[in-house]
N, C-alpha and C positions, 0 to 999 in steps of 0.2 A: 533873272531875278526865281530864288526860291520858290519850291513849291510851295504851295497851302493846304494842299486837298486834302481831308483826313484820308490816315491810312487805313487798309481795309480792317476790318474789325472793330471799328471804330476810334482806333487808334491813331493819335495825332502823331504826325511827320516827326516832335521833337522828342518821342518818350524813350529817345535812344540816348540821351542827352542826360536827363535824370527821371527819377522816380520819385512819388511821395508814397510814406509810410503809412499806415492805417493810423488814425489818431481819435476819431471816433467810434471804434468799436468797443472800448470798455473795458478789454483786457489786459491791454498791458499797465497800467494804473493798478488795476487791480491784484496780476500778479504780483507786480516789482511791490507794494505794500504789504502784501501774500508774504512774500519769502522775506522782505527785511521784518516786518512784526516776528514772525514766528522765530527768525535767529535771537532778535534781539531777547523779545520774550520767556523764548527758552533760554537763553545764554544767563540770561539775568533771572531767573525760576533758579536754574542747578547752581546757580554762583550763593543766593541767598537761601537756599536751604541745606547747604554744603557748608557755606558760612557759620550756620547755625549748626553744623556736626552732628548732621543724621548719616548714615549707614549708604554705603552706597545705593543699597538696595532700596530705600526709599528716597533718594535721590533719581533713579533709573523712574521708579512710579509718579515721582511728581512730575516727572520729564515727558512723561507719554502723556498723564491728567494733562496736563498743559497742556500739549500738542493739540490731544481731540478738542479739549473744550476750546483752546484759540481756535479751530480752524473751524469749528462748527459756525464760534460766534464771528468769526472776517464771514464766514460763506453766505450768516442770514442777514450780515449787515451791509452787505455790498448787494445783493439783494434788493432789501431795503430801499438803499438810498437811491439805487438803479433805477428800481420800479417808479420811485416815487417822484425823481428828476420826470421819469420819462413819463408820467401821469399827470405831472404840470406843466411839460409842454404841451399833452394833448389839449388840457382846459386852454394854453393860451391862442391854439389853433380854433375851439371855437370861439372864444372873446373876439380873433381875430377876423372870422369867417361871420358873426353875426355884424360886425363892424364894417364891415363889406358891403352885407346885405344892405343894412338900415342905409349908410350912407356914402354909396358909389365913385358920389364926384370928390368927397371930401379925402377919400381914401385911394381915392386916383392921385390925386394933386397932392399930396403928401409922399407919395411914392415920386414924383415928379421932384419937388425938395429934396430927398434925400438923393439922388438922381443928380442935382445939380451938384451938390456937394460933395458930390466924389468926384467931379470935373466935369460932366455931360454940360453941353450947352444945353439952354434949356427949349431948343427947339425938340434938340436929341431927343431930350429927359421928356419929353412930353411924346413924345411918337413913341418910346422904347417904352413908358410906361403905360399908355393905351393897348400896344399890343400886348403887357403881363396880364391886366387886366382881363382882355378877352378870355383867358383860361381863369375860372374865378380861383381854383386850387392852387397854379401855380401862382397865382397872386397874393394868395395866404403864404405861401412858401417865400417868398420871395420880402412880402414884410415882414414878415418874424425873423426871417435872415440878418437884415437890413437891420431890424429894430432892436433884439434883442441878441442878435449873434450867432442862434443856432438855428437848424435847418431841421423841420421836422421831419422829415421823410426819415435823414438819417440818425434813429435813436442807439445809443449803445444795448446791447444786450445784458436784458439783468441775469437771465440763467448762463451766460458765459464770463462774465463779470463773476459771479457767485461761485464758480467751477475754478477757475484760476486760482480767486483769493485762495479757497480751501486747498489744493494741489500745492499751489507757492507755498503758502503756512505749514504745512504740512513738511515740506521737503525743508525749510531754513528749520522747523522745529526740529528734528529727528539731526540736524548735524552737530550738536552739542551734546547726542546722546550716543552718536558714532563709538568713541570710547569704551564706556562703560557697555554695550551692546556687543563690542569683540573683546571684551574682559579685561578692559584696562580698567582698575577702579580708583580711576585720578580724577580728582576737582580739576586740576591743573588742565591734564590731556583734555577733558570735556571744552574747559575755556578756551585751550588753545585752538580745539575743532572751530568754535563758535567763533573767535578773531578769525581763523585761515576764512571761514564763510560768511565774515563779512565780509571783510576785503574785495572775494571775489565778487558776491551780490553789486557788493555800492561798485566794481568795476565794471561793469555789464550793464548795469543802469546806467551808468555814465556814456556807454558805447554808444545806447539807443537813440543818445541824444548829443552824439559828437563832441561829447566834452573830454576832458583828460580824464583819461579811467585810472590813473594815478590819485589824482586828485579826488576824485571818485570815491575811490576803493579807502582813500587814508581819512576822506572824510566820515564816511558811515563807521567807519572802524574807532576813530575818538567818539562819535556822539555815543555809539553803543557799548564804546568800554565808560563813560559815566554813568550809564544807565545799568553795567554788570556791576562797576563798583561802589556804586549807592545800596544796590539788592545786597550785596555782600556784606557793606557794613551794616545794613539792619538786621541781615539774620545771623552777625556775629552777635551784635550788642544784644538781642533777643535772646539768642541760641547758648550762651557761654561760652562763644566762644568756637576754632576750628578745633578737631582733635589732635594732638601730636601725632 
């Protein structure tokens, strides 16, 4: 019979078999979104101003300005959204704690019902709920996990999300400017660099979720191309076309 005793250091005996990624830290979504947004935004921006006929120096200035503004905007947006979500969870913790203080029997009975719905027999559910409610903080956590699908003890870091978004937007945003910074005053080269960046980012993002890297790369390229094409068309219409 296999040994079910936890290994030293708290590791479970099957940890060698599989591990799980951190899905609650908040950095991966922010980093992925930042990189994609930086690529699409700045590639589209240089396509628009390039299509309007601006000279290379103006394209670079526009791209750098868009990169800086976008990076700070993304960071502020991530920090604010994650902070707001965390504060909302904290508010729900107070609501649940108040409910348990005012109606302890009803809250415990509610947890029994939730455990039964999960597949426990009623006697087992009643025993488990009683044990959970011996610790008020644990009871609040279990109730919110079951009722809202969130664990109030594992909230994402707003600062980490903001920093991840800022850095990855900056990296994504500078990719279409690389040819210009290297001395190639060519809109086509900038767009090609942006397209390559979209392919790489799409493949990397797909890899995090064990999806097809090829499909992920092509999907992001298609969506990015639509945005770039639309912006180029607007720039061409408003700027009188691309110079020869």
